C-alpha positions in Angstrom: -25.4 -19.0 -6.2 -23.8 -16.1 -4.5 -20.5 -16.6 -2.8 -19.9 -15.1 0.6 -17.6 -12.1 0.8 -14.2 -13.2 2.2 -12.9 -11.1 5.1 -9.1 -11.1 4.8 -9.1 -8.8 7.9 -10.9 -9.2 11.1 -12.8 -6.2 12.3 -11.9 -5.7 15.9 -14.8 -4.1 17.9 -14.2 -0.4 18.7 -15.2 0.4 22.2 -17.5 3.4 22.4 -17.7 3.9 26.2 -17.4 7.5 27.4 -14.3 6.6 29.4 -12.5 5.3 26.4 -13.7 8.1 24.1 -12.1 10.7 26.5 -8.8 8.9 26.4 -7.2 11.5 24.1 -4.6 11.0 21.4 -0.9 10.8 21.9 0.9 14.1 22.3 -1.6 16.4 24.1 -4.0 19.0 22.7 -5.0 18.8 19.1 -3.9 21.8 17.0 -3.5 20.3 13.6 -4.0 16.9 12.1 -2.0 14.7 9.9 -3.3 15.2 6.3 -6.2 13.0 5.4 -6.6 11.8 9.0 -8.4 12.9 12.2 -5.1 12.3 14.1 -3.2 15.1 15.8 0.0 15.9 13.9 2.9 14.9 16.2 6.1 13.1 15.3 5.0 10.1 17.3 1.6 9.9 15.6 3.3 10.3 12.2 5.6 7.2 13.0 2.5 5.3 14.0 0.5 6.2 10.8 3.6 5.5 8.7 3.7 2.0 10.2 0.0 1.5 9.6 0.4 2.6 6.0 3.0 -0.2 5.5 0.4 -2.5 6.9 -2.2 -1.2 4.5 0.1 -1.6 1.5 1.0 -5.2 2.6 -2.8 -6.0 2.7 -3.2 -4.6 -0.8 -0.2 -6.6 -2.0 -1.5 -9.7 -0.2 2.0 -10.0 1.3 1.6 -12.6 4.0 5.3 -12.6 4.9 5.3 -8.8 5.5 2.1 -9.0 7.6 3.4 -11.9 9.7 6.7 -10.0 10.2 4.7 -7.0 11.4 2.8 -9.1 14.0 3.9 -9.5 17.6 4.6 -13.0 18.8 1.8 -12.1 21.3 -0.7 -11.5 18.4 -4.2 -12.7 19.3 -7.7 -12.3 17.9 -10.9 -13.6 19.3 -13.0 -12.9 16.2 -15.4 -10.8 18.3 -17.3 -13.7 19.7 -17.2 -16.4 22.4 -16.2 -19.3 20.0 -12.6 -20.3 20.4 -12.7 -22.2 17.1 -12.1 -19.0 15.1 -9.5 -17.4 17.4 -6.2 -16.6 15.8 -2.8 -16.4 17.5 0.6 -15.7 16.0 1.1 -19.3 15.0 -2.2 -19.4 13.1 -1.9 -16.0 11.5 0.1 -17.1 8.4 -2.4 -19.9 7.5 -5.4 -17.5 8.1 -4.0 -14.8 5.9 -2.9 -17.3 3.2 -6.3 -18.8 3.1 -8.2 -15.5 2.9 -5.8 -14.0 0.3 -6.2 -17.1 -1.9 -10.0 -16.2 -2.1 -9.2 -12.9 -3.8 -7.6 -11.9 -7.0 -7.0 -8.3 -5.9 -7.6 -6.0 -2.9 -8.0 -2.3 -2.7 -7.7 -1.2 1.0 -8.3 2.5 2.0 -8.0 3.7 5.5 -9.2 6.9 7.3 -7.4 7.1 10.6 -9.7 8.4 13.3 -7.8 8.2 16.6 -4.5 7.1 18.1 -4.3 6.6 21.8 -2.0 4.8 24.2 -3.5 2.7 27.0 -2.3 2.4 30.5 -0.7 -0.9 29.5 1.3 0.9 26.8 -0.7 -0.7 23.9 -1.3 1.9 21.2 -4.9 1.7 19.8 -5.3 3.0 16.2 -9.0 3.4 15.4 -9.9 3.7 11.7 -12.5 3.3 9.1 -11.6 1.1 6.2 -13.0 0.7 2.7 -12.0 -2.7 1.3 -12.8 -3.7 -2.3 -12.1 -7.4 -3.2 -11.9 -8.9 -6.6 -13.5 -12.4 -6.1 -13.5 -15.2 -8.6 -17.0 -16.7 -9.1 -18.5 -19.3 -11.4 -19.9 -16.5 -13.5 -16.7 -14.5 -13.6 -14.7 -12.1 -11.4 -16.7 -9.7 -9.3 -15.8 -6.8 -7.1 -17.3 -6.7 -3.6 -16.9 -3.8 -1.2 -17.0 -3.5 2.6 -16.8 -0.4 4.8 -16.1 -1.0 8.5 -14.6 0.4 11.7 -11.5 -1.4 13.0 -8.8 -1.1 15.6 -5.1 -2.0 15.2 -3.4 -2.6 18.5 0.3 -1.9 18.4 3.3 -2.4 20.7 6.5 -0.4 20.5 9.4 -2.4 19.1 12.7 -0.5 19.2 12.1 2.3 16.6 9.0 0.7 15.1 5.9 -1.2 16.2 4.4 -4.7 16.2 0.8 -5.5 15.7 -0.8 -7.1 18.8 -4.3 -7.5 17.3 -6.7 -6.1 14.7 -5.5 -7.7 11.3 
């Protein structure tokens, strides 16, 4: 019997409307990009990517405390559907992550950052492609599963750092 692949992270839908696609990155015209990304190399974008890399490492380490501390008290996820039963808010985030991480023995999480853009409401959208590999215990032994998906982290400025509003 095959076990379903756990999804320790929810893939937020990435809008593809022409209006949003033209919403440029922070910092103006692109001249050069941050290495290994498609994101314009500005000091602000580097701060954002550095924060997202802390997030990525916390996922690999399955560090629930670090991830919850990175979340905004306004954190909310709909799960990409109309069912409210799978929505996650800040109060439910710890339990959700703990449950998902217990279903894995190890996680390898790679991110290719595609775009950073600030919305009119001052939310920073970080669009990326992730490759996640999960070591899953099964009745026949441990097996690696792999997923490649698009996602969006939504960030809010918090003093000299950021908080995650959605996208974990």
